[in-house]
C-alpha positions in Angstrom: 43.8 -91.5 -27.4 47.2 -89.7 -27.3 48.2 -87.6 -24.3 47.5 -84.3 -26.1 44.0 -85.2 -26.8 43.5 -86.3 -23.2 44.8 -83.0 -21.9 42.5 -81.1 -24.3 39.6 -83.1 -23.2 40.4 -82.5 -19.5 40.7 -78.7 -20.1 37.4 -78.6 -22.0 35.7 -80.6 -19.3 37.0 -78.2 -16.6 35.9 -75.2 -18.6 32.4 -76.5 -19.1 32.1 -77.4 -15.5 33.2 -74.0 -14.3 30.8 -72.3 -16.6 27.9 -74.4 -15.4 28.9 -73.9 -11.8 29.0 -70.1 -12.2 25.6 -70.2 -13.9 23.9 -72.2 -11.2 25.6 -70.1 -8.4 24.4 -66.9 -9.9 20.8 -68.1 -10.2 20.7 -69.4 -6.6 22.5 -66.3 -5.3 19.6 -64.1 -6.3 17.2 -66.0 -4.0 19.5 -65.5 -1.1 19.4 -61.7 -1.2 18.6 -59.8 2.0 15.1 -58.2 2.4 16.7 -54.8 1.9 18.3 -55.9 -1.4 15.0 -57.4 -2.6 13.2 -54.1 -1.7 15.8 -52.2 -3.6 15.5 -54.4 -6.7 11.7 -54.0 -6.7 12.0 -50.3 -6.3 14.4 -50.1 -9.2 12.2 -52.3 -11.4 9.3 -49.9 -10.7 11.5 -46.9 -11.6 12.5 -48.6 -14.9 8.8 -49.3 -15.7 8.0 -45.6 -15.0 10.8 -44.3 -17.1 9.9 -46.6 -20.0 6.4 -45.2 -19.9 7.7 -41.7 -19.9 10.0 -42.4 -22.9 7.0 -43.9 -24.7 5.0 -40.7 -24.1 7.9 -38.5 -25.2 8.3 -40.6 -28.4 4.6 -40.2 -29.1 4.8 -36.4 -28.6 7.8 -36.1 -30.9 6.5 -38.4 -33.6 2.8 -37.5 -33.6 2.7 -33.9 -32.7 6.2 -33.1 -34.1 5.0 -33.1 -37.7 1.9 -31.1 -36.7 4.0 -28.6 -34.8 6.5 -28.2 -37.7 3.7 -27.5 -40.1 2.2 -24.9 -37.7 5.6 -23.2 -37.4 6.0 -23.1 -41.2 2.5 -21.6 -41.5 3.4 -18.9 -39.0 6.7 -18.2 -40.9 4.8 -18.0 -44.2 2.3 -15.6 -42.5 5.1 -13.4 -41.3 6.7 -13.3 -44.7 3.4 -12.1 -46.3 2.9 -9.4 -43.7 6.5 -8.2 -44.2 6.0 -8.0 -48.0 2.7 -6.2 -47.5 4.4 -3.6 -45.3 7.1 -2.9 -47.8 
């Protein structure tokens, strides 16, 4: 093994080691959160669940009733055109 290969191997080993260390520290750091931080995380999770449910409902309204509402609006427009022609 020449010196350049050894240097490359050492650099690669150090990089892999630092990535693994950072991964394990971040996983263990979550468990060491204070009770206030844990409560805040739980509250934020509940908020996200609630907002996801609301978005689902809004998507259903837009997709399901949107086509129905559009057809009703068009029917009303057609009705107004007929009455305008009848008046003339």
